[in-house]
N, C-alpha and C positions, 0 to 999 in steps of 0.2 A: 521647439519646445513652447507650448502654450500654457495659459493659466490652467486649462483643463488637465493637461499632463501633470502639472505640479499637484493639483488637487487629487488626481488619481494616485500619484505616488504617495502622497500623505495618507490617504485612506488605506492604501496597501500596508504602509508602515503601522498604522493604527491596528489593522487586522492582525499583523504579526505580534504586536505587543499584547493584544487581546488573547491570542493563542497561548502566549507564554504565561499569561496570568489566569488562564481558565481555572486552574485548581483553586485559586483564591476566591473566585466567584462561587465555587462549590462550597467552600468553607463558610462564605457569607450566607449561603442558602440555609445552612444548618443553624447558624447563629441568629438569623433574622426570619423567623417563620412567617411574619406578616407579608414579606416580599420574597419569600423563599422560592416561589414558583418562577418569578422573573430572574432571580439570581441563578437558579438552576438552569434555566434556558440559556442565559448568557455564559454559563460555564460549560455548556455542551460544545466540545471542540468541533463536532460535525456541523454545528449551526453557524459558527463564527464567520467563515468566509462567505457563506450564502447571505447572511445578514448584512455584511458590509458591501457585498455586491449590489444589494438592493439600495443601500445608501448611495453608492456610486451612480447608479442609474437615476436615482431621484435628483442628485446634485447635477448630473449631466443634463437632465431635462430642464432644470432651472437655468443653467448656464448657456446651453446651445439649442434648447427646444426639445419637446417630447418626441418629435419625429426622429431627430438624430439619435436620441437616447435609445429608442426602440430599435432603430436600424442597427446600432452598434450591438445591442444585446442579441439580435437575430443573426448577426454576422459571425458570431462565435461558433466554433466547432464543438459540439457536445457529445461526440461519439464516445470519447473515453468515459465520461460520467455515466452514460447510458450503458456502456458495456460492463463497467465495474458493478453497477446495480444488478444487471442481468446475471452475470457470472456468479456473484455472491449468492443470489437466491438459488440458482441451480446447483452450485457446488455444495451448498449447505443443506440440501435436501437429504432426508434420512437415507434413502437408498444409496446415494453417492457416498455420503459420509460413512455409512455402515460398511460399504464395500471397501473404501480406503482404509478404514480402521481395521478391518479383517486382514488386509495385506500388511499393514504396519505391525499388528500383533503377531502374525505369522513370521515375519522377518525377525522381530524382537525375540521370539522364543528360541530361535536357532543361533542368536548372537551370544558371544561369550561374556555376557553381562547379565545382571538382574533384569528381568523383563521390563519393569517399569523404567529403569535407567536407559535401556536400549530403545524403548519407545520414544522417550524424550529426545534422544540423540537423533533418531531417524526423522522426527518431526522438525528438528532444527537443522539437519544436514541434507537428508535425501529429498524431503518434500520441496525445499527451496530450489534444488537443482532440477526437480521434475517440473518446476515452473517454466523452464525453457521450452517445455512441450505443451503445457496446458495454460500458459500465461501466468504472469506474476500475481494478478488479483485472485485467480483460482487457487494458486498455491498458498497465498496468504490466508484465505478463508479456511482452507482445509487444515493448515498447520495450527492456526489460532484456535479453531474449535476443538482440535484434539489435545492441545496443550492447556486449554482453559482449566480442566479439572485435575490436571497433573502438576502444573507448575504455578499457575496464577490462582492460588488459594490462600485463605487467611493464615494457614500454618507456615507458609513460605516467607522468610524474611523479605522485607520490602526491597532492600538493596539488590537481592538476588533476582527478584522479579524484574526490576529495571534492567539488570544485566542480561537476563534471558530475552526481554523485549528488544533490547538493543541488538543482540545477536540475530534474533528473528528478522528484524527490519533490514539489517545490513545484508544478511544472507539472502533474503528475498530479492533485494535490489541487485546484487551481483550474480545471484544464481540464475537469473534469466538471460544472461549474456552468452549462453552456449549456442543460441540461435539468433536469427535476425528479426524475429517477429514477436517475441514474448515480452521483452523489456521495453516500456514506453520510450525511454530516452534513446534506445537503439533504433526503434521503429521510426522515430522522427527523422533519422538521417540515412537509414539503410538504402532507400531507393535513390536518394539524391547523390550519395557517395558510392553507390554500387557495392555495398557491403552485403554479401550473402552469408548463409549459415556456415559455409566452409571457412570464410574469412573470420567470422566471429569466434568459431571454435578454436582456430589456430592462434588468433591474436589476443582473445579475451578469455575464452572458455576454460582452458586448462589452468590459468591463473585463478579464475573464479572458483574452480573446484577446490584447489588447495586452500584458498582463503576460507571458504565455507566449512571445509572439514576441520581446519584448525579452530575456527571460532566456535563451532558446535561442540567440539571435543573439550575445549577449555571450560566453557560454561556448564556443560553437562557434568564435568568433574566437580565443579563448585556446587552444583545442585544435588549431587549424588546422595549425600547423607541425609538430605531433607526429603527425598522421594520415598514414598511408601506405596506398597501394593494397594490398589483400590479395594476398599471394603464393601463398596456398593457398585453396581453397574455404572459405567460412564454414560453421559448423556447419549452418545451415539449407539450404546449397547443396551439401551433401556429395556425395561421389562416387556415391551411390545414384541410380538412375534417377529422372527427374522423375515426380511423382505424376500419374496420369491426372486429367483435368478432372472427371470424374464423381465420383471419390473426394474430390477437393478440395471440390466443391460440397456433397457430403453432410456433410463435416466442418463447413463453414460453416453448414449448416442446423442441425447439432447446437449449434454456438456460438450461433446466433440463438435457438434454442429455450431454451437455458439462460439467456440474457440476458432473454428475454421472461418466463420463469417465476422470476426471481431472488428473489421474495418467497414462493415456494411450494416448500419443500424436497421435498415428496413428488413434485412434478412434475419438478424439475430433477435430483433423484437418480435417478428412474426413467429419464430421458433419459440420464443418465450410465451407468447399467447397459447400456442399449442401445448407447451409444457404445463401451464396453469390448468388447462382443460384436462390434461392427463392426470394431474395430481388430484383433481376433483373426482375423476372417474374411479380412481383407486385410492380414495382418501384413507382407507384402513391401513395402508402401507406408508402413510406419510406422518410426519410431525409438522407442527405449525411452521409455515415458511418464514424465512428471515426477511420479510418485506419491509418492516419498519426500519430495521437497522440498515438494510441496503439502500433504502430511500434516503436516509440521513447521509450516508456516505456519498451517494450521487449528488445530493444537494451541496455538500462540502466541495466536491470536485468541480461542480458547475460554477460555484462562487469563485473558486480559484481561477477557472477559465476566464470569467468576466473581469476580475480584478487584475489578473496577470496579463491580459491582453493589452493593457494600457501602460505596461512597464518597458516595452521594447525600446523606447527613446533613450533610456539610461543604461539598460542592460547590454544591448548589442554593442555600443561603443567600447564598453569594458572588455567584452569577449574578444572583439576584433583587434584590440590594441595590445593584447598580451602575447609574449613569446611562448613557445610550447611548454617549457617547464613552469613558467608563471601561470599559464593557462590551466595546467593540471590543478594547482593549489587554489587558483581563483575559482575554478568550477567546483572544487571540493567545498569551498566556503559558501559560494553563492547558492549551491544546491540546498543548503540548510534554510535559506529564506525564500527560495523559489522552487517550483516544481522542476525536477531534473529534466523532464521531457520538454518543458518550455525552454529551458536553457540550451539544450542541444538543438532544438528547432531554430532558435535564433542563430546558432552557429552554422546551421545548414544554409542560411540565407547570405552568409558572407562569401563573396566571390574571391577565388584565388587562394583560399585557405590551404595551407600545406598539409601533407599527409600526417606529419608529426603532430601538428596542431589538432587535426581531426581526432587522432587517437587520444591525445591528452585531454581534450574536452570531454569526450565520452567516458574515458576512464575516471576522471575526477567526478563527473556527474553521477555515475553509478556507484562509485566508492562512497560518496557522501549521501546516498539515498536513504540511510537509516537514521540520520542525525535528528530530524524533526518530523512531525506528523505531516508536514506539507512537502517534504523532500521527494517523496516517491508516491505515485498514485495509489498503490495498494495500502499504504500506511494507515489512512483513515479507517479502512476496513479492519485492520488489526486492532486499532484503538477501540473501535466500537465493540468488537467481540471480546476484548480482554479487560476493559476498564473496570468491570464489576469486581475483579479480583484485587484491586488496589484500594488503598485507604481513600475514604470519601468517594469511592467508586469513580475516581477520576485519575487520569494519568498526567503527571506534571511534566511540562516541557523540559525543565532543567534536569529532571531525573532521567528522562529519555536521552537527552544529550549526553549526560555522563555515562549512562549505560551503553550507548552506542560508540563512545569515543575509542575504546580499545579495538573492538571489531572493525571499526572504520579504518584505524591505523593499519591493521593486518591487511585489509583489502587494498588500501592505498599502497602499501609496500609491495604487494604482489603485482599490482598493475604498473608500478613504477619500473619493474624489471624490464 
């Protein structure tokens, strides 16, 4: 442990406190117009970790030299931030969103519920489970965009919006565990521990399905009386002409290509360049791409990669010292203040870890993935896409924590079996 390690841990702690106080900065922006722009910037959750990552690099340059600081920044793996940025833009494109929305509406119309209620349930239950095939960030993007105009509106009580947000985040986190490649915390250990999709489905998947269905059903029942049939077209069904089937299929092909190459940034970024060209060629079938929002999410995750990379010295001893049962609850709690993928990655570096400890580590990490915005990589995407529906256009960290508490308990209980 060096002085730099202590400084890095302190800055990480400051970034966490900043995240939990982001809503206070938004209120200050409204009450202090003179410095409102600065307070608004500091209140953007997507900016916080990127900002403090730059502070860390600057402090590192002063303490050990600019060369070492730049070397550290360049040594980090930024595949996940780049992938989340790319998948958000592609998944949020009008042809993809319109196609998914048509499927959801078709299913909702044959369900034994009011159509608007069934649509919300499908977005909170089915879409997170589909994340096991299309990856969690894609599922988060699609679910958030479809729920924005149905649940996260001024007419919905604030407490119910936080409840729905907590369920969405928890269900996305556990819903990706049916396969070995869709959930970031699983992906970090799958190759090292030889966990394939058959193993994930038998050990985690069926439990995740039950937890997702219970959480979605309970919160939909609470939301039910506040849901109304839309009086105007939803954003995805706007007045623009329907997208031709050929264009939609090409967009889904781009989405599939990005998902298939999720671990190879050269490939999926190349596909993204082709995708941008295609959207320009057929601009009449497009809505404005989600570039700004996706860039902010990528910036947040990149900042988390830089700050989190200096926390191994205190996190790994905690993980390696706990017995399986304690490790489950330890991972559940630590996930709230660290990215769950980073936590399981540290576990994969521990030699001789037992099979029981492996299971408990991953189970706790995915069960706690909805507690905070930093707990799971797709969460910043959900915050970015849904915050406009909350008071002050900002999502409070404590509100999210409370909203996610019960669905987290359901997921934890299932994985404890």
